N, C-alpha and C positions, 0 to 999 in steps of 0.2 A: 504492501501498500506507499502510496507521497500522500505529499503535502503540498502545500505554495513554499518555498522558500523564505517566499519576503524579496529577492534579490531581481530583478528581472530579468537579468543577465544570466541565471543560474538556470532557472526554470525551478521545475518540481521536487524535492529531495525525497530521499524515503523515509517514511512517517517516526520511525523510533530516532532521527537526526535532530539534532539541534542544532538552532545558531545562536552562536556567540560572541561576543565581543572580548579581540584579544584583551582588551583590560581583567578582564572578568576571569583569565584563565590562567595570568601571573602578573607579574611584575614590571618593569621597566626602567631604566637606570639610562645615566648617557655614561660614556668613557672618559678621560678625560681632556678633548677637548685639545688645550693646547700641547705638542708631542716636549716632551723636556726633548733634550741635545742627542742630537743622533750616536751611537758609541759600533767602534768594529764588535762589539765581545759584548753580549751583556741579554736581557731580559727580550722576546722577540716583539713587536709591537707594531698591530693590527691596525693596516689604515683601509678608508672603503678602495683603495686601489689594490690592496692589497687578494679584495674578493671581487667572484666571477662566479655569477649563477648557483649558490652552494656552496663552494669550493674556496677556499682561502689559499694560496700561492707563497705557500713561506718558503721558494724561492726568493720570492722579491723583499720578503718584512725586513723591515730596517729594525734597527736593537737600540735599546735604552741603558743608563745603568740604574741596577735596583737602588739606587739610595736616592738618586734625583725623582723616583716615582712616589708620590702625592697620596698612599696608602690607605688616608682618609677617604678617597674615594672612592676606593672598594672598584677599582679598575683591573684586577686580573678576572680573568676571564675563564668560569668554570664548564664541565663536560655536559652538553646536552643544551647551554646557553645559546640563543642564538644574538647574533649579531647581525645589526639591519642599519644599514648606509643611513643618513640622514641627509647630506643635502651632496649637490652637484650631479656631473656629468651619469653616478653610479645609485643617487639615490632610490631606495627601494632593494635594493638587492640584499641579499644575506645568506647569511653561512651558519649552518650548526657548529655548535665547541664540539670537537672530537677531542679524542684523547691525545692527539698528537698536538694540538692546539691548547688545551689546556696547560692551563698557567701565564699564557701570554696575556698582553694587556692590551685593551679596549684605546684603539684612540679614540678619535670625537664623535663614533657613531654609536648608540642605543643600543643597549643590549636586553634582551625580554628575557625572562626567568618565567619558565613554563612550571605551573605548581600545578593544574585542576587539568590538565592532557598533556597524552604521550609526547613530551617535546619533538624529535625526531618527526611524528607526527603535522606538527606544526610548524618546522623549518619546510617541509616542501610544499604543506599548503600555501604557506610565504611565496613562494616560485609559483605558484600557479598561476595558471591562464585567468581563473576568475578572480583571484586576487591581487594580481601586477597591469591586468586591463581593464578590473570592474573597479577597482578601490586604490593601490598604489597612487599608479600613473596620473589617474583624476587630481587627485588629492598635491601629488606634487605640483602639478604645475600653475597653480593656484598663485604664483609666486614667481616672477620672474624670472631670479634662478631657482632649478629644481632643489627643495628641501621638505622634510617630513619631522614633525616633534612629537614626544611620544604622548600626547597628546590624541593627536591624530592618527598614531601607531596605534594607540588602543583602541580608538573608538572602530578599527574597522570590524567587520559581522566575516567568522569562520564558519563553515558547518562545521559540524562538530556530533560524528559518530561512534556509537560505545567502542568503551578503551580495548576490545580483544580487535574492532575493527581497524583502530586507529595502529594499533600496535601491527598487526596485518599487513595493512597499505603499505604502510612506511618499513618496514622489511622485505615486502614485492619494490617498492619503487629502491631501496639499498640494495636488494641486487640484481636488479635490470640495469640499474646505472654500472655498477659495477661488470657486469657481462657485457653492455654496450663500451666502456671504458675501456676495454682491455682487445676486442676489437678495434678500436677505434687507436688505441697503443699498436698494437698488432700488423695493422694497415701502415702508421709510420714507418715499422719498424723499415715492411718490406721496398718501401717509396724511397 
């Protein structure tokens, strides 16, 4: 059985799914903003330019000295948090924090800590067409410079299936994208 989602661009959704605002699923905080001085060796500092469609390019990440980090701002990223770009050309792009990024420092962007849903599922939702085209891109274009703030991000509506379904959807997407990435890498090596 289906019911209206309340979002014209989505249409009907399964009857047991809910629509929820992101702010009702967790908390949003800002990263550091102005970075400390970059150094050759130190803690990885994640910038908007390091994020690309759900992935963080660790080869491009800059580093900062531990003693220069204002720890009172809670800038350290934790496993399954979601980093969301808040300004510039990459506004709205996001990536979930994986084990290899756990402990890195959040730059200027927003950090979403999901408490009332399966974080990897929410990470995939933020990259979905209904979220990007139906909400994020529309909101970010309200100013001359693309921009999102925590209030706007928190106001976005996502579709929330049952927790087991969230886990299954996220696991499927993780598997399939890993398979596709492996095929792309194999083709790249062949070329």
